[in-house]
C-alpha positions, 0 to 999 in steps of 0.5 A, a space after each residue: 504616464 510620461 516624465 512631464 506628467 509626473 512632474 507636474 502632479 502635486 506632492 499629495 497626488 504623487 503620494 496618493 499614486 505611491 499609495 495605490 501602487 503599494 496596495 497593488 503590490 500588497 494584493 498581489 503579494 497576498 495572491 502570490 502567497 495563496 498561490 504558493 500555499 495552493 502549489 505546496 498543497 498540490 505538491 503534498 497530495 501528489 507526494 501522498 499519492 506516490 506514497 500511497 501507490 508505493 505502499 499498495 505495491 509493498 502490500 501487493 508484494 506482501 499479499 503475493 508472499 503470503 499467497 506463495 507461503 499459504 500455498 507452500 503450506 497447503 501443499 505440504 499438508 497435502 504431502 503429509 496427509 498422503 504419507 499419513 493415509 499410506 501409512 494408515 493403509 500399511 498399518 490396516 493391512 498388517 492389522 488385517 494379516 495379523 487378524 487373519 493369521 490369529 483367526 487361522 491359528 485359532 481354527 487350527 487349535 480347535 
């Protein structure tokens, strides 16, 4: 509308136009608030996705550390087992030698 057309309108018509504009402003304000809430929700979700990704990386690091510790533990157990087996073989050989010596002495005393 032009200025001339506005000047020809009655007071009630102007009030009605202002009222209609106010309704549109209110509606647009409400839509804007809804869009802002949706945007904030999406930002929160993206933030959570980032947090989940970071947590997954940290968990992966924990798993790698645990795997490394488990492998190291198994290597130590294997080394101890080999040492124990070598000691067992040495003791067994020594016991057999002593047994053979005892048997030999016993035969000589007969």
